[in-house]
Each structure stands twice: as structure tokens, then as C-alpha cells.
N, C-alpha and C positions, 0 to 999 in steps of 0.2 A: 504494500500500500504506500503511495507516495507520501513522504514525510514521516514514515514510521521508523523508529530507531529500534533494531532488534537487540541491542546490547543488553538492556535489563533482563530480557528473557534468557539470553545466553548465559549471563552471569548467574541467574537463578539456577539454571540447569547445572552449571559447574559447581555451585555451592552444594547442591543436592548430591552430586557425585562424591564430593569431598566428605560430606557427612556420612554417606553410606560406607565409604572406605574406612573412616574412623570407627564406625560402629562394628565393622568386621575385624579391624586390627586391634582395637582396644581389649576385647576379651582374650585374644591370643597373647597380648602383652601381659595381662594380669595372670593368665595361666602359667606363662613362662616364669614370671616373678615368683609365684607361689611354689612352683616346682624347685626353683633354685633355692628358695628359702627353706624348703622341706629337706632336701637332700644335701645342701651345702656344697662348699668347695673345699679342697684341701688347704689348710692354713696352719702355720706354726706360731705359737705364742710362748715367749719366755715368761717366767713367773719370778717375782722377787724372792731373794734368799731371806731366810728368817733363822733366828737362833735364840737360845735362852740358857741362862746359867743360874744355878742355885748352889747354896752351901748346905750340905746335909747336916743332920743333927750330930753326926759323929765327926764333922770337920772337913769332909772332902768337898772339893769344888767339882760339880758335874755340869758339863756343857753339852747341849745337843743342838745340832744345826741341820737345817734342810736347805740344800743348795742344788744348783744346776737343774732346776725343774723346767720342763717344756712340754707342750702339748701340740701334737700334729693331728688336726681334725681331718677326717676323710669321709667322703660319701659312703654310706653303708652298702655292702655288696648286695643285700636283699632289696635295696631301693624302697625300703619300707618307711612310712612316715612315723612309725612307732619305734624305730631302732636308731641309736646313735653309736658312732664308732670313731675311735681315735687311737693314737699311740702316744704313750707318755714316757718320760725319762726323768729321773731325779736321784739324789743321793742323800743319805742320812749319815751324819758323822757324830761320834761320841768321843768326848775327851774327859778324863778324870785327872785332876791336878790337886795340889795342896798336900797337907800333912794331917791325915785323919788319925784319930786316937787308936783305931783298930783297922786291920787290913780289910779290903773288899774281898768277900768270899766268892761272889758270883755277880753276874749282871748280863744284860743283853741290850741290843739296839734293834729297833724295828722301824720299818718304813712301810707306808701304805696310803690308801685313799679312803675318804668318806664320800659316798656317792648318793646323791639325792635326786629323786624323781618327783615331779609335781603331782602327776596323776598316774596311778598304776592301772593298766588295762589288761593285766595278765589273766583275768577271768575269761577273756576271749569274747567273741561275738556270737550271737545267735541269729539264725536266719529263719524266718517264718512267713506266714501269710496274714495279711489283714484284709478287711473287706470294705469296699465302698458300698454302703447299704442303699438299696433301692426302695421303692415304695411298697413292695409286696413281701410279706413274710413267706418263707417256704424253702430257702436255701441256707444251709449251715456251713460256714467256713471256719475251721479252727474252733468249733464250739460256739461261734457267734451266729445267731440267726440273722440272715441277710435277706434283702428283697429278691424278687425273682430276676431282677436285672443287675444283681450285685456283681462287682468286678473284684476278683482276687488280686491283691497287690502285694508283691514281695516286700518284706520289711527286714531291716538289719538293725540290731540294737546291741549295746554292750553295757556292762555294769562296772563303771569305774570305781576304784577304791582310793581312799586318801593316799597321798604320797608317803614315801618312806625314805629313811636314811640308812644306808648299809655301810658298815666299816669293813674294808677289804685289805688285810695285810699282804704286802707283796714280798716280804722277806724279813727274817729275824736271824741275827747273828749273836752267838754267845761271846761275851767279853773274855779275852785271855790276857789283856794288858790294859794300859792306860789309854789306848787309842784304838778305835775300830770304826769301820764304815761299811755301808751297803750301797751299791750302785745298781740301778736298774735302767735299762735303755730300750726304747721301742717296745714297751710292753703294751699289748693290745687291751683296750678297754671297750667292751661292747655292751650296751644296755638295750635290752629288748622290752617290749610291752610297756613303753612309757609314752604318754601323751603330754607334750609340752617340754619345757627345758629340762636338761639334765645337768646338774651342777656337781663339780668335783672339788674336794678340798684335801690337799695332801697333809700328811702328818709324819713326824719323826719322833720317836720316843726312846728314852734310855731308862733302864731300871738297874739299880744296884742293891746289893744286900751285904750287910756286915753283921757281926755278932750283936751290934747295938741297934741298928736301924735299917729299915727298907725304904728306898726312895724311888719314886717314879717321876720323870720329867718329860713333858711333851711340848712340841712346838708345831704350829699349823701354818699352812700356806694360805694365800688369798684364794677365795672361791673363784673358780673358772668354769666356763660353760662348754659342754661337749657338743 
């Protein structure tokens, strides 16, 4: 038509095309982000060293240190949203100094982790049928009377339990002198049936025993997430 400018109509069509492309691409982007967040990528995190020293009742100075800790997170092999996997390394060191009244008869140094899961889903899942009830009584699905036009719909449910904290020793060494250590490297930690974050807290502990006193000293690392 003479004098008619087609530009507004063309611009409108282009805008509609852009909006349709965004509507298709956005869910894909969200899905990719959720998958990446669920399974994660490999990463290595160092953790600060910690130590503690006490003087026992019989006069010995006992020092315990947790050093050289690191965590390598990896995507779990099962690609399950309820499984976390990683490899850890750390060292526990025990030192006994000073001049106690009586000799140390025995002792040990231990290293390990406390592992916490927010929600435990180890009860598993149950699969059954539910019914979209229609207007007429006459069909029973799973013990529920449904209408004549009822539709059986598969359902999945699980019974989560409150989260728990589990202490896992990775090694214990008996003391045979004034100095001892335990080193672990690339130890696999795999947590199954956990929905939500998995937290780790390392610990190192030294126990000593004399004729006069028993002493236990522990030190803990900063919480980290698997």
C-alpha cells in the first residue's frame, strides 16, 4: 500500500523470534546449571593447619597438630544426586616434651574425619500407584476406590531421616617415643544416600597414660564441604 512502512511489523516478527529462542534456550541453560551443581567438578582445596598443646597433671607437655590437609572433590562415578565423592590427605603429629614426674607408659595418635549429612535418605524410595479419581465409584487402585474414568498415576516417595554425624578414624599409631605421626594421602571418601550438603571436619588426637594420669588431647580442622 503506498505510504505504508513495513518496518514495525518486521520488527515485531523479529522480537517474537527472539522471545521464542529465549524460551527454548533458557530451560536448557537452567538444566545444565542444575546438573553441574549436582555432580560438581573436580577441585582441590587446602585447609588451614591447627595445633594444640597442654600440660598434663603429671608435668608432660603434649602437643598435637593437624597439618597438610587437602580435599580433591570429584564427580561421583554413579552420577547420583545423593552421592558425594572426594579424596583427602592430611597428617597428624604428636610430640611429648618436658620433664614429667613419672614416665609415659603408653599412648597413641589418631587421625580421622567427622562426616555430617543434612538429610539421610538411606530408607530408599518406594514406587506405587495413585489415582486421579473420576466421578463414578467402581474402580479400586491400590485400595482406593476411584471413579470409572480414574487414571492410575505412578508415584515415587521416600522417607527422609534427620541428618547424622559419623566419626571415621583413618588410622591410629601407638607411641614408642616422644614423637610420632600418621600421614594419609588420597584416601577416598564417598557418602551415599545423602540429600543436601555433606560436611567434613578433620581431627587429630593424642592420648597418653602414666602411673598418675591419663590424658587425651584433640584438635579439629575447619569444616569443609564435599
